[in-house]
VMD Tcl script that builds the backbone (N, CA, C; Angstrom):
set m [mol new atoms 126]
animate dup $m
set s [atomselect $m all]
$s set {name element resname resid chain x y z} {
  {N N MET 1 A -187.157 -61.931 165.698}
  {CA C MET 1 A -187.473 -60.731 166.103}
  {C C MET 1 A -186.552 -59.775 166.419}
  {N N ARG 2 A -185.424 -60.888 167.291}
  {CA C ARG 2 A -184.281 -60.177 167.361}
  {C C ARG 2 A -183.160 -59.446 166.304}
  {N N ARG 3 A -183.477 -60.167 165.431}
  {CA C ARG 3 A -182.562 -59.543 164.076}
  {C C ARG 3 A -183.201 -58.205 163.622}
  {N N VAL 4 A -184.550 -58.340 163.734}
  {CA C VAL 4 A -185.329 -56.884 163.270}
  {C C VAL 4 A -184.885 -55.800 164.165}
  {N N ARG 5 A -184.782 -56.261 165.647}
  {CA C ARG 5 A -184.606 -55.212 166.695}
  {C C ARG 5 A -183.082 -54.687 166.229}
  {N N ILE 6 A -182.092 -55.490 166.175}
  {CA C ILE 6 A -180.671 -54.937 165.590}
  {C C ILE 6 A -180.954 -54.147 164.351}
  {N N PHE 7 A -181.653 -54.561 163.549}
  {CA C PHE 7 A -181.746 -54.051 162.209}
  {C C PHE 7 A -182.015 -52.303 162.575}
  {N N LEU 8 A -183.083 -52.328 163.302}
  {CA C LEU 8 A -183.753 -51.195 163.677}
  {C C LEU 8 A -182.698 -50.193 164.343}
  {N N ARG 9 A -181.883 -50.845 165.471}
  {CA C ARG 9 A -180.747 -50.178 166.026}
  {C C ARG 9 A -179.918 -49.372 165.128}
  {N N ARG 10 A -179.506 -50.463 164.117}
  {CA C ARG 10 A -178.591 -49.614 163.499}
  {C C ARG 10 A -179.151 -48.628 162.234}
  {N N LEU 11 A -180.177 -49.102 161.831}
  {CA C LEU 11 A -181.024 -47.787 161.294}
  {C C LEU 11 A -180.838 -46.585 161.887}
  {N N LEU 12 A -181.194 -46.437 163.452}
  {CA C LEU 12 A -181.185 -45.395 164.073}
  {C C LEU 12 A -179.979 -44.643 164.122}
  {N N GLN 13 A -179.026 -45.382 164.154}
  {CA C GLN 13 A -177.583 -44.938 164.390}
  {C C GLN 13 A -176.932 -44.496 163.327}
  {N N ARG 14 A -177.529 -44.497 162.324}
  {CA C ARG 14 A -176.909 -43.702 160.982}
  {C C ARG 14 A -176.670 -42.377 160.996}
  {N N PRO 15 A -175.447 -42.091 160.741}
  {CA C PRO 15 A -174.985 -40.712 160.248}
  {C C PRO 15 A -175.967 -39.661 159.677}
  {N N THR 16 A -176.129 -38.640 160.383}
  {CA C THR 16 A -177.264 -37.751 159.740}
  {C C THR 16 A -176.898 -36.775 158.896}
  {N N GLY 17 A -175.437 -36.294 159.200}
  {CA C GLY 17 A -174.430 -35.626 158.333}
  {C C GLY 17 A -173.231 -35.317 158.694}
  {N N VAL 18 A -172.355 -34.724 158.040}
  {CA C VAL 18 A -170.816 -35.012 158.155}
  {C C VAL 18 A -170.450 -33.247 158.780}
  {N N ARG 19 A -169.669 -33.508 159.789}
  {CA C ARG 19 A -169.147 -31.808 160.344}
  {C C ARG 19 A -167.694 -32.123 159.733}
  {N N ALA 20 A -167.620 -30.775 159.493}
  {CA C ALA 20 A -166.085 -30.486 159.121}
  {C C ALA 20 A -165.538 -29.986 160.540}
  {N N VAL 21 A -164.129 -30.393 160.801}
  {CA C VAL 21 A -163.161 -30.033 162.185}
  {C C VAL 21 A -162.122 -29.403 161.536}
  {N N TYR 22 A -162.025 -28.020 161.715}
  {CA C TYR 22 A -160.742 -27.295 161.057}
  {C C TYR 22 A -159.846 -27.482 162.264}
  {N N PHE 23 A -158.601 -27.758 161.845}
  {CA C PHE 23 A -157.682 -27.307 162.769}
  {C C PHE 23 A -156.330 -27.138 162.256}
  {N N TYR 24 A -155.203 -26.223 162.536}
  {CA C TYR 24 A -154.236 -25.782 162.533}
  {C C TYR 24 A -153.057 -27.019 162.400}
  {N N CYS 25 A -152.435 -27.102 161.283}
  {CA C CYS 25 A -151.500 -28.464 160.979}
  {C C CYS 25 A -150.059 -27.711 160.645}
  {N N THR 26 A -149.130 -28.170 161.585}
  {CA C THR 26 A -148.017 -27.222 161.529}
  {C C THR 26 A -146.812 -28.327 160.939}
  {N N CYS 27 A -147.373 -29.075 160.117}
  {CA C CYS 27 A -146.347 -30.304 159.526}
  {C C CYS 27 A -145.808 -29.632 158.194}
  {N N PRO 28 A -144.550 -30.160 157.399}
  {CA C PRO 28 A -144.381 -29.355 156.497}
  {C C PRO 28 A -145.291 -29.902 155.284}
  {N N PHE 29 A -145.852 -30.745 155.501}
  {CA C PHE 29 A -146.744 -30.962 153.928}
  {C C PHE 29 A -147.956 -30.012 153.898}
  {N N HIS 30 A -148.230 -29.789 155.236}
  {CA C HIS 30 A -149.587 -29.274 154.987}
  {C C HIS 30 A -149.123 -27.713 155.509}
  {N N ASP 31 A -148.821 -27.275 156.658}
  {CA C ASP 31 A -148.487 -26.045 156.915}
  {C C ASP 31 A -149.310 -25.122 156.813}
  {N N GLY 32 A -150.824 -25.373 157.673}
  {CA C GLY 32 A -151.708 -24.538 157.827}
  {C C GLY 32 A -153.037 -25.214 158.104}
  {N N LEU 33 A -154.281 -24.547 157.691}
  {CA C LEU 33 A -155.366 -24.946 158.402}
  {C C LEU 33 A -155.756 -26.160 157.481}
  {N N GLU 34 A -156.201 -27.256 158.354}
  {CA C GLU 34 A -156.387 -28.631 157.725}
  {C C GLU 34 A -157.972 -28.662 158.121}
  {N N VAL 35 A -158.473 -29.231 157.294}
  {CA C VAL 35 A -159.865 -29.845 157.229}
  {C C VAL 35 A -160.088 -31.106 157.529}
  {N N ASP 36 A -161.063 -31.671 158.720}
  {CA C ASP 36 A -161.315 -32.993 159.006}
  {C C ASP 36 A -162.481 -33.064 158.961}
  {N N TYR 37 A -162.827 -34.532 157.968}
  {CA C TYR 37 A -164.704 -34.577 158.338}
  {C C TYR 37 A -164.834 -35.867 159.298}
  {N N GLU 38 A -165.700 -35.662 160.070}
  {CA C GLU 38 A -166.239 -36.341 161.089}
  {C C GLU 38 A -167.940 -36.534 160.747}
  {N N LEU 39 A -168.688 -37.575 160.927}
  {CA C LEU 39 A -169.626 -38.063 160.846}
  {C C LEU 39 A -170.491 -37.637 162.543}
  {N N ARG 40 A -171.710 -37.136 162.167}
  {CA C ARG 40 A -172.570 -36.669 163.037}
  {C C ARG 40 A -173.823 -37.231 163.214}
  {N N TYR 41 A -173.999 -37.552 164.589}
  {CA C TYR 41 A -175.131 -38.767 164.831}
  {C C TYR 41 A -176.215 -37.787 165.791}
  {N N ASP 42 A -177.330 -37.615 165.158}
  {CA C ASP 42 A -178.323 -36.429 165.885}
  {C C ASP 42 A -179.523 -37.724 166.875}
}
mol reanalyze $m
mol bondsrecalc $m
mol representation Tube
mol addrep $m
């Protein structure tokens, strides 16, 4: 019974989408707007 509860909790905490985070990077490799993707939990 405990294993089922853990499985359900993990199922509920699945990421529902990916959010794009934009930030300005000043390093010589990028030198401009960079995009970072992070998982979103709703």
